[in-house]
N, C-alpha and C positions, 0 to 999 in steps of 0.2 A: 699204837698209836692212831686213833679213830682219826684225828681232825688231820686235816688238809693242812693248813695255815694256823698258827699259835695266834694266844690273844692280843700275846707283844709283835709279833708277825704283822700283824692285821693292823695295830696301831702306828706302827712305822709306816707301812703302804699310807695310812690317812695322812700322816705327816707329811710325808712326800708328796703328794697332791697340795696340800696343805703351804705347802713352804714357796709352791708355784703358783698359785691361785692368789696365795692372798699379796704377796708384792706384784705380782701382774694388776690386779686389779686396782689396788690403791695408786698405784703409779698410771694408769689408763685413766682414771678416776681422778687424779691431780693433773695431769696434761689437759687431759678436756679442760678443766678449770682455767686455770695457767694460758693456752692459747685462747680463749674464749674472751681471758679478762676479767674475770667475775668476781665480781662482791662488790665490797662499798668502795674501792680502790680506782672502778669504775666510772667517768667523769658524767656519763650517759644514764648509769643506777643512779647514782647521788645525785639526781637533778630530777628525780622523780617523786612523786607524792607515793608516800607508801603507807599499807595500813596500819591500823595501831597496835595488831597481832607480831611485826615482823619482830624480828628478835635482833640483837648486837651482832654484827658480823662475824665477830669471833666461833659465835655458836654454829655456822656454815661449815666451818673447816672443822669442826672437832666434831658434830655432828656426822655429815659426809667423809670424814676417817673413820666411826665408828662403824658407820652405815655398811661401809667397802669394807671389810673387814669379817662382820658381818655377813655378810655375802657370799667372800671370799671361803669362810669355813661352810657355808651350806654349800658352795657348789663342788667343793671338796670331797665334798660326805657325798653329793650325788653321784660324785666320777666316781670313786670308792667302791661305790655300791655296784659292782659287776655282777651281772646278771636280774637285777632287782627290776621288775616289771614296772615298766613305764618310764624306764631312766631315760633310752635316748630322745624322746621326743619334751622332759624334763628338761635336759642340756641343753636341746636348739633352744627353747622360749627362753631360756637365761641367759643363751647367745643373744636372741633377738634382742629382749627389756634391754639388755646390757650397750647394745651399740645404742639404741635408744636412749639410754640413759646417756651417755657421753655425747649424743648430739644436740641435749636441752641447752646446755650452757653456752656451746658456740650461737644456739639458735636465736636465744635470749639477751646474751650479754653483748654479742660482737655484734649479728644481723639486728638487732634491735625487734625480732619478729614478736612481739609478746603474744597478739593472738594464735600465730600458730605456735608456740610455745604453747599456750595451754590447750590446744588440740594434741601435741605431741606428747605433752607431761597425764593428758588425760588416757590418751592411749597406750603409756606407758604403765599407768597405774592400773589399768585393764591385765593388760599383760603380767605386770608383776602379780597381780593377785593369784590369777592361772598357775603360775610359776610358781607362790605359794602351793594350791591347792597339789600340782604334781610333785612339788621335792617333799611335800607330806604323806604322799603314799607313796612314796620311793625309800624315805625315812623322815620321820617325825621331827626329830630334833634340827633337821634343815627347812622342813616347813615352818617353826619356832622361830628359829633365826633369821626368816625374814621377816617377819613383823611388826619389827619397829622399822622397816622399812618400806612396808605399806601406809604407815601410820603416819612419817615424815612428806610420803609423796603425795599422801590428802592431804597435811596441813602443807607442803608447796602449791601443788594446786591450788588451793586455796589464795594462798599470797600468789601466783600466778595472775588470776583470777582480780583480785582486786586491785592490784597494780596497772591492769590492763581498764578497770574499773575508774581507777581514779586517773589515770592518763590516758586518754580517749587519744592524743596526739602523742604518743610514748616515740614511734617510731620516724619523727621529724625533732624531738625534742632537741636531739644533736646529732650532729651528721654520723651517720654508723661508721663502725671504723674498718670495714669491708670498703666502701669508695673513696677515693682519692678525690682533695680540692686542689685545686693549682690557684 
């Protein structure tokens, strides 16, 4: 026997990582949106003027669920790639961008900070592009799995920009949920 682990054992090890990363990342993404009261059910968001290219509300839920699953699978691949060059920085950058991802919804939907959310999503986009390149170097398929995320973030950045442009008074449109009125 010349192999340390069989192909089946290696697949099983990857699946163990995926069984942790997929539910965790999907749950945290859902939790961020839930806490932020994101989407068309948010009365502040419903009152905003929106760009013509904004998709229906259900598209966001479907898109983010798919993106979180793809992100988690890519992360599991990199976690599983023990000994691969660049694995440590790739993991660190993934975790950093994921925290920023989770902060965007509360900043935009809860705090109504459209301008700050735009800065955050642009920084996030840059970090995700770099993460994609690092993942690509560790395992090509992991980098490929992040490409839809990059594309969606570019589109979401455009939407964020347009909402800010169309609603220069967005912060004062409705009392933010973070403040209490008596």
